[in-house]
C-alpha positions in Angstrom: -0.1 -0.1 -0.2 1.3 3.0 -1.2 1.5 5.9 1.4 0.8 9.6 0.7 1.7 12.3 2.8 0.2 15.9 2.7 2.2 18.5 3.4 0.9 20.3 7.1 0.7 24.3 6.3 2.3 26.4 8.7 -0.8 27.8 10.5 0.0 31.4 12.5 -2.4 32.0 15.4 -3.8 35.3 16.7 -1.5 37.3 19.3 -3.9 36.4 21.9 -3.2 32.7 21.9 1.0 33.1 22.1 1.6 34.5 25.5 0.8 31.0 26.8 3.6 28.7 26.2 6.0 31.4 26.6 5.2 32.3 29.7 4.4 28.8 30.9 7.3 27.1 32.4 7.0 23.2 33.8 4.3 24.0 36.1 2.2 24.8 33.2 4.0 22.2 31.0 2.9 19.6 33.1 -0.6 20.8 33.6 -0.7 21.2 29.7 0.4 17.1 29.3 -1.6 16.1 32.3 -5.2 17.4 30.4 -4.1 16.7 26.8 -3.0 12.9 27.5 -6.7 12.3 29.0 -9.0 14.9 27.2 -7.4 14.5 24.3 -9.9 12.3 22.9 -12.0 15.3 22.4 -9.8 16.4 20.4 -11.3 16.6 16.0 -12.6 19.1 13.7 -15.8 18.1 13.7 -16.0 15.9 16.6 -13.4 17.8 18.4 -11.9 19.0 21.2 -9.0 20.3 23.9 -9.0 22.5 26.6 -6.2 24.0 29.3 -5.1 25.5 32.2 -3.5 27.8 30.8 -4.7 31.8 30.2 -8.2 32.4 30.0 -10.3 29.3 27.7 -13.5 31.3 26.7 -16.2 29.6 28.6 -20.0 29.3 27.2 -21.7 31.3 30.1 -23.7 29.9 32.9 -25.3 27.1 31.2 -28.1 25.0 33.2 -26.0 21.4 33.4 -25.8 18.5 35.3 -23.0 19.9 38.0 -25.8 20.9 40.6 -28.4 18.2 41.2 -26.6 15.9 39.0 -23.2 15.5 40.3 -21.9 15.2 44.2 -18.4 15.5 45.6 -16.9 15.9 41.7 -19.2 12.7 40.9 -22.2 12.8 38.6 -24.8 10.6 40.2 -25.6 8.7 37.0 -22.3 7.0 37.4 -20.9 8.6 34.7 -19.6 12.3 33.1 -21.4 13.1 30.0 -19.7 16.1 27.7 -21.8 17.4 25.4 -19.5 18.6 22.6 -20.6 20.6 19.4 -18.9 21.4 16.2 -20.2 25.0 14.9 -19.6 26.7 11.8 -18.5 29.9 12.9 -16.5 32.0 11.3 -14.7 33.9 14.2 -12.9 32.7 16.9 -13.8 31.6 20.5 -12.3 35.6 21.4 -14.9 36.7 18.9 -12.4 37.9 16.7 -13.1 37.6 12.6 -10.8 35.1 10.8 -8.8 36.0 8.0 -9.3 35.9 4.2 -6.2 33.5 4.5 -7.6 31.7 7.4 -11.5 31.3 5.7 -9.5 29.8 2.5 -8.5 27.4 4.6 -11.5 26.1 5.8 -12.8 25.3 2.6 -16.5 25.8 3.6 -17.5 28.9 1.6 -18.4 32.5 2.6 -22.0 31.4 4.2 -22.0 31.2 7.6 -25.0 29.5 9.4 -26.1 27.9 13.0 -26.6 24.8 12.4 -24.8 22.5 14.9 -23.8 19.8 12.0 -21.4 17.3 14.7 -22.9 17.0 18.0 -21.1 14.1 20.3 -22.2 13.2 23.6 -18.4 11.8 25.2 -19.5 9.8 28.0 -16.7 9.0 30.8 -17.5 6.6 34.1 -16.9 8.0 37.2 -14.3 5.0 37.3 -12.0 6.9 34.6 -11.4 3.5 33.3 -13.1 4.0 29.9 -14.4 6.8 27.5 -17.0 5.8 25.1 -17.5 8.7 22.3 -21.3 8.6 20.7 -22.3 10.8 17.6 -25.7 11.9 16.8 -26.2 12.1 12.8 -27.1 16.1 12.0 -30.9 15.1 10.8 -31.5 13.0 13.7 -35.6 13.8 13.5 -37.0 14.8 17.4 -39.6 16.5 18.8 -39.3 19.8 20.7 -41.6 21.2 22.9 -40.8 24.8 21.9 -40.7 24.3 18.4 -42.2 21.0 17.4 -40.5 18.0 14.8 -37.3 19.1 13.6 -33.7 18.4 13.0 -31.4 18.2 15.9 -29.2 19.7 14.1 -31.1 23.1 14.0 -32.2 23.4 17.5 -29.3 25.8 18.3 -30.4 27.8 15.3 -33.9 28.1 16.4 -33.4 28.9 19.7 -30.7 31.8 19.4 -32.3 33.5 16.7 -35.9 33.6 19.0 -33.6 34.9 21.8 -32.2 37.1 19.4 -35.5 38.4 18.4 -37.0 39.0 21.7 -33.8 41.0 23.3 -34.2 43.4 20.3 -38.1 43.8 20.8 -36.7 44.5 24.5 -34.8 47.3 23.5 -31.3 45.7 23.4 -29.1 46.8 20.7 -25.3 46.3 21.6 -24.3 43.4 19.3 -22.2 42.1 21.3 -24.5 41.3 24.2 -27.0 40.3 21.7 -24.7 37.8 19.8 -23.6 36.6 23.7 -27.2 36.1 24.9 -28.8 34.7 22.2 -25.7 31.7 21.8 -26.6 31.3 25.0 -30.2 30.3 24.8 -29.1 28.6 21.5 -26.5 25.8 23.7 -29.7 25.8 26.7 -32.0 24.5 23.8 -29.2 21.7 22.5 -28.4 20.8 25.7 -32.2 19.6 26.4 -32.7 18.3 23.2 -29.5 15.9 23.7 -31.0 15.2 26.9 -34.4 14.5 25.9 -33.1 12.5 22.7 -30.4 10.4 24.9 -31.9 10.1 28.3 -28.8 11.4 29.8 -27.9 14.6 32.0 -25.5 16.7 30.3 -22.4 17.6 33.0 -20.6 19.7 30.5 -20.4 21.8 27.4 -18.0 21.8 24.9 -17.9 23.7 21.5 -14.9 24.0 18.7 -15.4 25.8 15.3 -14.2 25.0 12.1 -10.7 26.6 12.6 -9.9 24.5 15.8 -10.2 21.3 13.7 -7.4 22.6 11.1 -5.2 24.5 14.1 -5.3 21.0 16.2 -4.7 19.1 13.3 -1.2 21.1 12.1 -0.4 21.2 15.7 0.2 17.0 15.8 2.1 17.2 12.6 -1.0 16.1 10.5 -3.1 12.5 11.1 -2.9 9.3 9.4 -6.0 8.3 7.9 -6.7 5.2 5.7 -9.2 5.4 2.3 -10.4 1.8 1.3 -11.0 3.5 -2.4 -10.3 6.9 -3.8 -11.9 9.7 -3.8 -12.6 13.0 -5.7 -15.5 15.1 -4.4 -15.7 18.4 -5.0 -18.2 19.6 -2.9 -16.2 18.9 0.5 -12.7 19.7 -1.9 -11.8 16.2 -1.0 -9.7 14.3 -3.9 -7.3 11.7 -2.2 -5.8 8.2 -3.1 -6.8 5.0 -2.0 -4.3 3.9 1.2 -2.8 5.3 4.1 -1.8 9.0 3.7 -1.1 11.6 6.2 -3.1 14.9 6.2 -2.4 18.4 7.3 -5.7 20.7 8.8 -7.4 21.9 5.8 -7.0 18.3 3.6 -8.4 16.8 7.1 -11.3 19.5 7.3 -12.1 17.9 3.7 -11.6 14.2 4.7 -13.8 14.7 7.5 -16.5 16.7 5.9 -17.6 14.9 2.9 -20.6 13.0 2.9 -21.7 13.2 -0.8 -20.6 9.4 -3.0 -20.3 7.8 0.4 -22.8 4.3 0.5 -24.3 5.6 3.7 -24.2 9.0 3.5 -23.8 11.1 7.0 -23.7 7.8 8.7 -20.4 7.2 6.7 -19.0 10.5 7.1 -19.6 10.2 11.0 -17.4 6.8 10.4 -14.9 8.8 8.9 -14.8 11.3 11.9 -14.5 8.8 14.3 -11.5 6.8 12.6 -10.1 10.3 12.0 -10.6 10.9 15.7 -9.1 7.4 16.9 -5.9 7.8 14.6 -5.6 11.1 16.3 -5.7 9.6 19.8 -3.7 7.0 18.9 -0.9 9.0 17.5 -1.0 11.2 20.5 -0.8 8.4 23.6 1.4 6.5 21.8 4.1 8.7 20.6 6.1 11.9 21.9 3.6 14.4 20.8 3.0 15.1 25.3 6.5 16.0 25.5 7.1 17.8 22.2 7.3 21.2 23.5 6.6 22.3 20.1 3.6 20.6 19.8 3.0 21.6 22.9 2.6 24.9 21.9 0.7 24.6 19.4 -1.8 22.4 20.7 -2.3 25.2 23.4 -2.9 28.1 21.3 -5.0 26.4 19.0 -7.0 25.8 22.6 -6.9 29.3 23.1 -8.4 29.9 19.8 -10.8 27.9 19.3 -12.5 26.0 22.4 -15.3 27.3 24.2 -16.3 25.5 27.3 -19.3 25.7 30.0 -18.2 28.1 33.5 -17.0 26.6 36.2 -15.7 23.0 34.6 -13.0 21.5 36.8 -10.6 20.7 34.1 -7.7 19.5 36.0 -9.7 17.7 38.3 -10.9 15.7 35.8 -7.9 15.0 34.3 -6.9 13.5 37.9 -9.8 11.1 37.6 -8.9 10.0 34.0 -5.1 10.0 34.6 -4.8 6.1 33.4 -7.2 5.9 30.6 -5.5 4.4 27.3 -6.2 4.9 23.8 -7.4 1.1 23.7 -10.3 2.3 26.4 -11.2 4.8 24.3 -14.3 4.3 21.7 -16.1 6.0 19.1 -19.5 4.7 17.7 -23.4 6.4 16.4 -26.2 6.2 18.1 -28.6 3.2 16.8 -31.5 4.7 13.7 -34.2 3.5 12.6 -34.0 4.8 9.1 -31.5 6.9 7.2 -33.8 7.9 4.6 -37.0 8.9 6.6 -39.0 11.6 5.8 -40.2 14.5 7.8 -43.8 16.6 8.5 -42.8 19.1 5.1 -41.2 16.2 3.1 -37.4 16.8 4.1 -35.3 13.9 4.4 -34.2 13.3 7.9 -32.9 10.0 10.4 -35.4 8.7 12.2 -34.7 6.9 15.7 -36.3 5.2 18.7 -36.1 6.7 22.1 -36.1 3.6 23.9 -33.3 2.5 22.0 -31.2 5.3 22.4 -31.6 5.9 26.2 -30.9 1.7 26.3 -28.0 2.4 24.1 -26.6 4.9 26.8 -27.7 3.0 29.5 -25.3 0.1 28.4 -22.3 2.8 27.3 -22.2 2.2 31.6 -20.9 -1.3 31.1 -23.8 -2.3 33.8 -25.9 -5.4 33.8 -28.8 -5.7 31.1 -32.3 -5.8 33.2 -34.0 -8.9 33.0 -36.6 -9.3 30.6 -40.4 -9.5 31.9 -43.7 -10.0 30.6 -47.1 -8.6 30.9 -47.8 -10.6 34.1 -44.1 -9.7 36.1 -42.7 -12.6 35.2 -38.9 -12.2 35.1 -38.2 -15.3 34.1 -39.0 -14.5 30.1 -41.2 -17.3 29.6 -44.9 -16.4 28.3 -47.0 -17.3 30.8 -50.6 -16.4 29.4 -51.9 -18.7 26.3 -50.9 -17.8 22.9 -52.9 -17.0 20.3 -52.9 -16.6 16.7 -53.5 -13.0 17.1 -50.0 -12.8 18.2 -48.7 -13.4 14.7 -49.6 -10.2 13.8 -47.8 -6.8 14.3 -50.3 -3.8 15.1 -49.4 -0.5 14.9 -52.3 2.3 16.8 -51.9 5.6 15.4 -53.3 8.7 17.0 -55.2 11.6 14.5 -57.3 12.6 16.6 -55.5 15.1 19.2 -57.1 13.5 22.1 -54.4 12.1 24.4 -55.0 8.3 25.6 -57.0 7.6 22.3 -54.5 5.4 20.5 -53.4 3.7 23.9 -56.9 2.7 24.6 -57.3 1.0 21.7 -54.1 -0.8 22.0 -55.1 -2.0 25.8 -58.4 -3.4 23.9 -56.6 -5.1 21.4 -53.6 -6.3 23.6 -56.1 -7.9 25.6 -57.3 -9.9 22.7 -54.0 -11.6 22.2 -52.4 -8.8 19.5 -49.3 -8.3 19.2 -48.9 -4.1 19.9 -45.6 -3.1 17.9 -46.1 0.8 18.5 -48.2 3.3 20.0 -47.8 6.5 19.0 -48.7 9.5 17.0 -50.0 10.0 13.4 -49.2 12.6 11.0 -50.9 15.8 11.2 -53.3 16.3 7.9 -52.7 12.4 6.8 -55.8 10.8 7.9 -59.6 12.0 8.3 -61.0 9.2 9.4 -60.6 6.1 11.8 -59.7 2.9 9.8 -57.7 -0.1 9.3 -54.2 -0.1 6.9 -53.6 -3.7 5.7 -51.4 -4.8 2.7 -54.6 -6.8 1.8 -58.1 -5.6 2.5 -59.4 -9.2 2.9 -56.8 -10.5 5.1 -59.0 -12.1 7.8 -56.9 -10.6 10.6 -57.5 -7.2 9.5 -61.2 -8.0 8.9 -61.3 -9.5 12.0 -59.5 -6.1 14.1 -61.9 -3.5 12.1 -65.0 -5.4 13.3 -64.0 -5.6 16.6 -62.9 -1.7 16.9 -66.9 -1.3 16.1 -66.5 -1.8 12.1 -63.8 0.2 10.6 -63.2 0.6 7.0 -60.0 -1.2 5.5 -57.9 0.4 3.5 -55.0 -1.2 1.2 -51.6 -0.2 1.4 -49.2 -1.8 -0.6 -46.1 -1.1 1.3 -47.0 -3.2 4.7 -45.7 -6.7 5.0 -48.6 -9.5 5.2 -48.6 -10.0 9.0 -48.5 -6.0 10.0 -51.8 -4.5 10.3 -52.3 -0.3 11.5 -55.0 1.1 13.4 -55.9 4.8 12.9 -57.8 6.0 15.8 -59.5 9.7 14.6 -62.2 11.5 16.2 -65.0 9.5 14.7 -63.9 6.6 16.7 -66.6 5.0 18.8 -65.3 1.7 19.6 -63.8 0.3 22.4 -60.9 1.0 24.8 -59.0 -0.1 27.3 -59.1 2.8 29.6 -55.8 1.6 31.9 -53.5 1.2 29.2 -51.7 5.0 28.3 -49.9 6.5 25.1 -46.1 6.5 26.0 -44.7 10.1 27.0 -42.4 10.1 23.9 -43.7 8.7 20.6 -41.8 8.4 17.4 -41.7 11.2 15.1 -41.4 11.0 10.7 -41.8 8.6 8.6 -39.3 5.7 8.4 -38.2 5.6 5.0 -37.4 2.2 2.8 -34.3 0.8 4.5 -36.3 0.6 7.7 -37.3 -3.0 9.0 -38.2 -2.8 12.4 -34.5 -3.6 13.6 -32.0 -0.6 14.6 -29.4 0.0 11.9 -26.0 0.4 14.0 -22.6 1.6 12.8 -19.2 0.2 13.8 -17.4 1.0 17.0 -14.1 2.1 16.4 -11.2 2.3 19.4 -8.1 4.4 19.2 -6.0 1.3 19.8 -3.7 -0.5 17.2 -1.2 0.2 14.9 -2.6 2.1 12.5 -5.7 3.8 10.9 -9.2 1.7 10.7 -9.6 1.8 6.4 -12.9 3.7 5.6 -15.4 4.2 2.6 
């Protein structure tokens, strides 16, 4: 395999960052070594991070995090410290300074800035510091927000930021710096809440870095080795690489991790690229002389000062001490399970659909705890059925509420479950799609569809060729007058978005990549 090297450009950092190492001395250098050796897993351009104890690292304000009720004596009460890491599309540095034309050209990101947070990652570290799991959340993940309804998760930050900006202007605020600061704080708060709802975890700390940070951090370590299965030439991202192993400098590395067009699984494969890059970076720093090289430490310190924003009051050195024995092989990168990568949102947009229960279980497993025993409806933990099996159980029934009346679908589902049917899903129908109660089936003459329709008060049966032969969908609308089981309620969280053609009912999983080994993982 031919190895290829792409030179790393010498990037001049702004004067605000230069002071740190020149004034450093042995104490500060030891501090830099300590925090980099344990927080290096948080370094990457679109899923990246480095935090220093030198100078004044920019802070994100007084955010509502788990550091109050969620932490006691430095230990997270849920058994892990969860860090929300966000990649922003900012054209300014962490200090608010506008990037130079030369720096903007290095980013190859165009001139248009937006507030979408296209890289969202949760770094989960158990309290014993034995491992670290970096879990990516696809940018198009479709969620329900209490304030703005169904939307892609990468639009949450911008929605809250813009709304707060408008509100402040209406209140008479005119100072642009204050408007921007307060608006960004609202955006971060909204995103923190959205991630907490999606994952089921309490966010303990927040970190943010812009595109420039990725370039600076990559070049600071002398470039990062990657490996491609096939050559690529994709103009939109600027990715133009040979197959095989090669070392990329900051600008080329940014193109490498930003490409999603031309990849088999689109954004999911782009995430795999990001994770392979990060794993290689972590391995390189922990296994090489980076942490004992004064020049590289100086460049890393400068990159941190220009690029990183963290929550106010984060005791980074205390966290570093907790993780001082972390090794590359115990740092893993993965992605939340999804149900479809070509789903459809409320307005026809392409989305990634998820099952909240699957995502919550995924994060619970990340702690390494024992899996709970499966229980039957009778409370039997053995997992064996205690009721009499019926032929109805072979039919998978989805009950959707189109009425706006809370609990209706749950009541209908409860009645059918009492008759022995397997309830696959209870949720809300897409607004405006259905105008009456009905039963959907692949074959309207299917005996099971006819039996369900009759049992629910004689509902009409509508053919839906996209359904499997053993799947029935029941739509309950405001005209529903059939039986219900009042004791069964709808779940507090219901699926949003329509799964695409790749949905099978089973979670779509991405590979787990660790930072051990002796070379980069080859990816698409």
